[in-house]
C-alpha positions as a printed Julia matrix, in Angstrom:
409×3 Matrix{Float64}:
  62.26  -129.85  -111.84
  62.42  -126.78  -114.0
  65.45  -124.28  -112.77
  62.85  -121.66  -113.46
  60.31  -122.68  -110.73
  63.67  -123.02  -108.49
  64.93  -119.92  -109.09
  61.15  -118.34  -108.18
  61.39  -120.51  -104.97
  65.07  -119.04  -103.99
  64.01  -115.24  -105.16
  60.73  -114.97  -102.57
  62.62  -116.47   -99.65
  65.83  -114.99   -99.98
  64.96  -111.6   -100.85
  65.87  -108.46   -99.07
  63.37  -107.68   -95.47
  61.81  -105.15   -97.6
  60.42  -107.26  -100.94
  59.96  -109.98   -97.92
  57.4   -107.99   -96.22
  55.91  -106.76   -99.22
  55.45  -110.46  -100.29
  53.94  -111.37   -97.01
  51.57  -108.27   -97.07
  50.74  -110.06  -101.07
  50.03  -113.17   -99.42
  48.09  -112.14   -96.52
  45.58  -109.72   -99.28
  45.09  -112.31  -100.99
  44.43  -114.61   -98.58
  41.58  -112.15   -97.05
  40.01  -112.21  -100.7
  39.49  -115.72  -101.26
  38.45  -115.92   -97.61
  36.21  -113.53   -96.85
  33.91  -114.44  -100.26
  34.29  -118.28   -99.5
  32.82  -117.38   -96.1
  30.59  -114.59   -97.33
  29.04  -117.05  -100.19
  28.39  -120.15   -97.59
  26.46  -117.61   -95.55
  24.16  -116.39   -98.63
  24.16  -120.64   -99.76
  23.0   -121.36   -96.22
  20.3   -118.16   -96.26
  18.98  -119.16  -100.15
  18.73  -122.77   -98.41
  16.56  -122.41   -95.2
  14.52  -119.73   -97.3
  13.8   -121.98   -99.75
  13.3   -125.21   -97.71
  11.05  -122.76   -95.53
   8.78  -121.26   -98.91
   8.1   -124.73  -100.16
   7.26  -125.81   -96.34
   4.21  -124.05   -97.03
   3.29  -124.03  -100.45
   4.6   -127.02  -102.87
   7.39  -127.87  -105.5
   4.65  -126.98  -108.11
   1.43  -125.73  -107.45
  -1.56  -126.16  -110.31
  -4.42  -123.25  -110.83
  -6.97  -123.36  -113.54
  -6.59  -121.1   -116.35
  -9.24  -118.58  -117.29
 -11.71  -120.17  -114.82
 -11.64  -119.42  -110.99
 -11.64  -123.11  -109.97
 -10.89  -126.66  -110.81
 -14.59  -128.79  -110.8
 -12.83  -131.86  -111.8
 -10.06  -131.82  -109.3
  -9.85  -135.65  -108.51
  -9.57  -136.62  -111.91
  -7.02  -133.9   -112.47
  -5.04  -135.56  -109.38
  -4.42  -138.85  -110.65
  -3.66  -138.1   -114.09
  -1.11  -135.96  -112.34
   0.35  -138.77  -109.92
   1.3   -141.24  -112.84
   3.68  -138.19  -114.18
   7.03  -139.55  -113.69
   8.39  -136.91  -110.66
   5.55  -135.94  -108.97
   5.5   -138.22  -105.34
   2.08  -136.31  -104.12
  -0.37  -133.82  -104.56
  -3.11  -131.76  -102.76
  -6.1   -130.03  -103.05
  -6.9   -126.72  -102.07
  -8.86  -123.21  -101.63
  -7.02  -120.05  -101.21
  -9.76  -117.16  -100.96
  -9.22  -114.13   -99.25
 -11.84  -113.05   -95.53
 -12.05  -110.96   -92.4
 -11.8   -113.08   -89.45
 -12.96  -111.13   -86.17
 -12.48  -112.57   -82.32
 -13.88  -111.54   -79.32
 -11.73  -108.35   -79.09
 -10.0   -107.94   -82.7
 -10.66  -108.42   -86.55
  -9.1   -108.25   -89.62
  -8.37  -109.2    -92.92
  -6.47  -112.71   -94.29
  -6.16  -115.27   -96.26
  -7.56  -118.35   -95.87
  -6.54  -121.47   -97.27
  -9.12  -124.98   -97.18
  -6.86  -127.72   -97.2
  -7.34  -131.7    -96.92
  -5.08  -132.94   -93.74
  -3.87  -135.81   -94.99
  -2.88  -134.71   -98.53
  -1.47  -131.11   -97.53
   0.54  -133.47   -95.22
   2.49  -134.76   -97.93
   3.2   -131.73  -100.39
   3.48  -129.45   -97.39
   5.69  -128.87   -94.04
   2.65  -127.42   -91.67
   2.29  -130.24   -89.58
   5.77  -129.14   -88.61
   5.54  -125.92   -88.3
   2.9   -126.21   -85.07
   3.98  -124.51   -81.68
   0.63  -124.89   -79.89
  -1.57  -127.65   -80.16
  -2.33  -129.76   -82.89
  -2.17  -130.23   -86.62
  -5.47  -131.26   -86.5
  -9.56  -130.29   -87.53
 -11.28  -132.07   -84.51
 -14.28  -131.65   -83.75
 -14.65  -129.34   -80.67
 -17.98  -130.19   -78.23
 -19.46  -126.71   -76.96
 -20.57  -126.15   -72.99
 -24.08  -125.77   -75.27
 -23.56  -129.26   -76.83
 -23.18  -128.08   -80.22
 -19.97  -128.48   -82.23
 -17.57  -126.78   -84.03
 -14.87  -127.21   -86.98
 -11.4   -126.24   -86.59
  -9.07  -124.14   -87.44
  -5.14  -123.17   -87.82
  -3.44  -119.87   -87.28
  -0.61  -118.14   -87.74
   1.04  -116.9    -84.52
   1.1   -113.48   -85.58
  -2.17  -113.5    -86.47
  -3.05  -115.45   -82.98
  -1.58  -112.45   -81.19
  -2.95  -109.51   -83.23
  -6.68  -110.75   -82.58
  -5.86  -112.28   -79.43
  -6.88  -115.64   -79.35
  -5.18  -119.16   -78.1
  -6.1   -122.88   -78.33
 -10.0   -123.38   -77.78
 -10.88  -119.93   -78.17
 -13.44  -119.1    -80.75
 -12.82  -117.29   -84.39
 -15.63  -116.02   -86.9
 -14.88  -115.72   -91.16
 -16.93  -113.66   -92.93
 -17.23  -114.24   -96.73
 -18.97  -112.18   -99.43
 -17.72  -114.3   -102.24
 -19.96  -115.66  -104.85
 -23.46  -112.93  -103.65
 -24.5   -110.53  -105.97
 -23.2   -107.12  -103.92
 -25.7   -105.36  -106.43
 -28.75  -106.78  -104.04
 -28.65  -106.25   -99.98
 -27.3   -109.71   -98.91
 -25.67  -110.48   -95.98
 -21.68  -112.61   -95.33
 -21.76  -115.37   -95.18
 -20.67  -116.47   -91.3
 -18.86  -119.41   -89.87
 -17.35  -120.09   -86.52
 -14.64  -121.57   -85.86
 -12.18  -122.74   -82.73
  -8.38  -122.84   -82.69
  -6.81  -126.15   -82.66
  -3.38  -125.44   -83.45
  -1.24  -122.23   -84.11
   1.56  -122.39   -86.29
   4.83  -120.32   -87.02
   6.56  -120.73   -90.28
   8.79  -117.85   -89.46
   7.91  -116.21   -92.92
   6.6   -112.75   -91.79
   3.39  -113.25   -94.25
   2.42  -116.19   -93.87
   2.62  -115.64   -90.08
   0.41  -113.23   -89.79
  -1.83  -113.4    -92.77
  -2.7   -117.38   -93.04
  -5.43  -119.1    -91.66
  -6.27  -123.06   -92.31
  -9.55  -124.7    -92.67
 -11.03  -128.33   -93.69
 -11.62  -128.22   -97.74
 -15.4   -128.7    -97.29
 -16.02  -126.26   -95.08
 -13.65  -123.95   -97.1
 -16.13  -124.96   -99.82
 -19.13  -124.16   -97.74
 -17.74  -120.41   -96.77
 -16.71  -119.35  -100.72
 -19.6   -121.29  -102.16
 -17.63  -123.71  -104.39
 -19.5   -126.66  -104.37
 -17.38  -129.22  -104.68
 -14.48  -127.2   -106.42
 -10.9   -126.4   -105.39
  -8.86  -123.17  -106.59
  -5.72  -125.13  -107.35
  -3.63  -128.28  -106.61
  -0.31  -128.59  -104.82
   2.25  -131.35  -105.87
   5.24  -132.65  -104.49
   8.39  -134.61  -106.32
  10.69  -136.32  -105.53
  13.7   -133.58  -106.05
  12.69  -129.04  -106.03
  15.31  -129.22  -108.6
  13.28  -131.22  -111.24
   9.95  -128.34  -111.54
  11.68  -127.22  -114.41
  11.68  -130.54  -116.13
   8.57  -131.56  -115.32
   6.73  -128.97  -115.46
   6.57  -129.44  -119.24
   5.34  -133.13  -118.41
   2.51  -131.93  -116.6
   1.72  -129.39  -119.3
   1.55  -131.6   -122.03
  -0.17  -134.19  -119.84
  -3.11  -131.82  -118.59
  -3.29  -130.77  -122.43
  -3.89  -127.31  -121.09
  -6.72  -125.28  -119.4
  -4.6   -124.98  -116.42
  -1.05  -123.0   -115.57
   1.86  -124.98  -114.0
   4.03  -123.42  -111.98
   6.81  -124.32  -110.66
   8.73  -123.23  -107.05
  11.39  -120.66  -108.49
   8.66  -119.22  -110.77
   5.99  -118.36  -108.24
   9.19  -117.0   -106.26
  10.79  -116.02  -108.9
  11.45  -112.42  -107.65
  12.62  -113.6   -104.26
  15.54  -115.88  -105.49
  16.28  -113.36  -108.96
  17.18  -111.16  -105.94
  19.58  -113.65  -104.18
  21.3   -114.47  -107.14
  21.83  -110.43  -108.05
  23.32  -110.55  -104.84
  25.53  -113.54  -105.1
  26.76  -111.11  -108.28
  27.54  -107.97  -106.6
  29.11  -110.32  -104.09
  31.84  -111.9   -106.69
  32.38  -108.59  -108.2
  33.46  -107.34  -105.01
  35.56  -110.1   -104.12
  37.27  -109.44  -108.03
  38.13  -105.98  -106.69
  39.42  -106.98  -103.44
  42.02  -109.7   -105.66
  42.72  -107.15  -108.21
  44.22  -104.59  -105.16
  45.63  -107.6   -104.59
  47.47  -107.63  -107.75
  48.77  -104.33  -108.18
  50.35  -105.54  -104.59
  51.8   -108.39  -106.74
  52.95  -106.04  -109.61
  55.39  -104.4   -107.4
  55.9   -106.71  -105.27
  57.55  -108.38  -108.29
  58.46  -105.19  -109.81
  61.05  -104.74  -106.36
  61.97  -108.17  -106.83
  63.51  -107.6   -110.65
  65.13  -104.62  -109.79
  66.76  -106.08  -106.91
  67.89  -108.98  -108.85
  69.22  -107.44  -111.85
  72.57  -108.7   -111.24
  71.62  -112.12  -111.47
  69.25  -111.56  -114.49
  72.22  -110.43  -116.45
  73.86  -113.32  -114.8
  71.24  -116.05  -116.35
  71.02  -114.3   -119.61
  75.34  -114.19  -120.16
  75.0   -118.31  -119.51
  72.01  -118.7   -122.15
  68.9   -118.38  -120.53
  66.0   -116.96  -122.73
  63.74  -113.99  -121.62
  61.1   -116.4   -121.75
  63.18  -118.44  -119.52
  63.15  -115.04  -117.73
  59.65  -114.4   -118.09
  58.91  -117.83  -116.82
  60.79  -116.94  -113.13
  58.58  -114.34  -112.34
  55.05  -115.72  -113.52
  55.78  -118.5   -111.24
  56.43  -116.2   -108.25
  53.04  -114.26  -109.2
  51.36  -117.71  -109.07
  53.55  -118.86  -106.11
  51.77  -115.85  -104.22
  48.64  -117.03  -105.63
  48.84  -119.95  -104.68
  49.44  -119.54  -101.31
  46.81  -116.96  -101.15
  43.89  -119.06  -102.23
  45.11  -122.23   -99.86
  45.01  -120.14   -96.71
  42.17  -118.12   -98.15
  39.9   -121.74   -98.36
  41.13  -122.32   -94.9
  39.95  -119.43   -92.93
  37.12  -119.53   -94.97
  35.99  -123.28   -93.62
  37.39  -122.71   -90.2
  35.13  -119.48   -90.2
  32.78  -121.41   -91.34
  32.75  -124.73   -89.11
  32.9   -122.28   -86.15
  29.73  -120.49   -87.56
  28.02  -123.69   -87.3
  29.43  -124.55   -83.9
  28.74  -121.93   -82.2
  26.5   -119.43   -84.48
  28.35  -115.79   -83.79
  26.9   -114.25   -86.33
  23.03  -113.5    -85.04
  19.96  -112.4    -86.65
  16.32  -110.95   -85.38
  14.65  -113.23   -85.61
  11.37  -111.67   -85.75
  12.74  -109.89   -88.83
  14.62  -112.94   -90.47
  12.71  -115.91   -89.42
  16.12  -117.59   -88.05
  18.3   -116.32   -85.47
  21.94  -117.35   -86.93
  23.12  -117.35   -90.49
  23.42  -120.93   -91.43
  26.81  -122.09   -93.48
  25.98  -123.99   -96.4
  29.69  -124.79   -98.22
  29.99  -125.47  -101.59
  32.8   -126.7   -103.04
  31.97  -124.85  -106.33
  32.15  -121.42  -105.15
  35.32  -122.19  -103.52
  37.01  -123.37  -106.86
  35.44  -120.74  -109.06
  37.14  -118.23  -106.7
  40.49  -119.95  -106.77
  40.7   -120.14  -110.35
  39.31  -116.29  -110.98
  42.2   -115.96  -108.33
  44.68  -117.52  -110.08
  44.18  -115.73  -113.12
  44.06  -112.57  -112.04
  47.61  -113.37  -109.92
  49.12  -114.66  -113.81
  47.88  -111.14  -115.73
  49.59  -109.45  -112.84
  52.61  -111.05  -112.74
  53.25  -110.46  -116.59
  54.64  -107.41  -116.83
  57.06  -107.33  -114.15
  58.26  -110.85  -116.19
  58.16  -108.65  -118.75
  59.91  -105.98  -117.81
  62.54  -108.31  -115.94
  63.65  -109.97  -119.07
  63.67  -107.21  -121.52
  66.94  -105.96  -119.07
  70.42  -105.73  -121.49
  72.94  -107.77  -120.66
  75.11  -104.85  -121.37
  73.43  -102.47  -119.27
  73.1   -104.86  -116.08
  76.96  -105.46  -116.95
  77.66  -101.97  -116.6
  75.72  -101.29  -112.85
C-alpha cells in the first residue's frame, strides 16, 4: 500500500471534532445528491416504459401510410411483401377517419378505426384493454329479427354518450360525398360489444373500433384501407427496419416508426432527463464546495505533519496525493451510500407504491420504477470527477506550504 493512501484515511478518521463533523456532512451531501438523481431517474424510466407500453398497445411499432394519396388499394400485396422483411413479425390493415356518433341521449365527434380483429390482435393490445364485454364484433340479434354489427368504445366516450354493453349507437359520415350538392350523410347503426380502457385520455375519450368491412362501407372506400400496422420482433429495431421497408416498398409510402410518430412526447421526456441531470450536477457542486472547505481545514490542522513529511523527503506531488485521496474517499463513500439509498427507496416504491398519482390524469395510479444500471454508473462517474476536481485546490495549497514557515509556527 502506498503511504499516501494510508495517511489520507488516517487524516479523515483522526481529525478534530469539527473536521470530522464537516467530513460527515460532506459525505451525506454527496450521498443525497447521488440517491436523489438515481431514484428520480428510475421513476422517470419507469414512467417512460409504462407510457411506451400503453402507446404501443394502442398503435403499433411501425405505421405505413400511403404517400400522395388517401388510401392503399393493393394492401394485401403490400402486406405480403412487408412480412418478408427481416424483423417484421406481423401486419394488419386499418381505416382511420373522423365521424359523428350519437346515442339516445348524446352525440359527439370521434375517431373511428376500422380493423381486422385477428390481424390487430397480432399488432396491438386492444384485446388486453377490454374492461367490459368482449374483444369481438359479433353480430347481435335484435328483437325485431334483424341484426347489427358490433363496436368497441373507449370508456370515457361511453360514459359521455351514456351507453353500456348492447346499447345502440349511430355513426354518421360525409366522407366521399359531394358537399356542393344536397346530400345526406351515410348512417350506420352498431351495438356495443366491448368497452376498453387504455389509460390514455385521447384514446379512451375519442376512439371507436368497428369491423374493417363496415368502415370501408361507412367511409365509401371500396376495398381500400388508409394504413397498415406492423409489429416487430423488437421495438428498438424500428429505426433499423424502417429503411429496409422503404427499400422493399420502393416509394409511394410513408414508413413511420413509433418513436417518430410520438416524437414530441418522447423528446419532451428526454429533455426532462437532461434537466434532472443538470439539477443533479448542481447538487454535487454544492457538495464539492463542502469538500473544498473540509480539506482546507484539514490542511490547516495538519500543517505540522505536512512539514514533517516534507523534511523526511516527501515531494509536493506526494502531499497533493494525500488530499486528493481524501476527496476521492469522501466521494466514493457518498456514491456507494447514495446507490444503496436509491436502490432501497426503489424497492420500497415498487413493493408498497408510496408515491401515488391520480389515475384519471396520468393513466397509472402510482409511479413505476425501472432501475437502469447505466444511470447509476453515469451518476457515480460524474460525482467522482467533481470530487476529484474539488480536491485539487486544497491539495495544491497543502503541498505548497513552506517547510521553514511550518517549523517556525
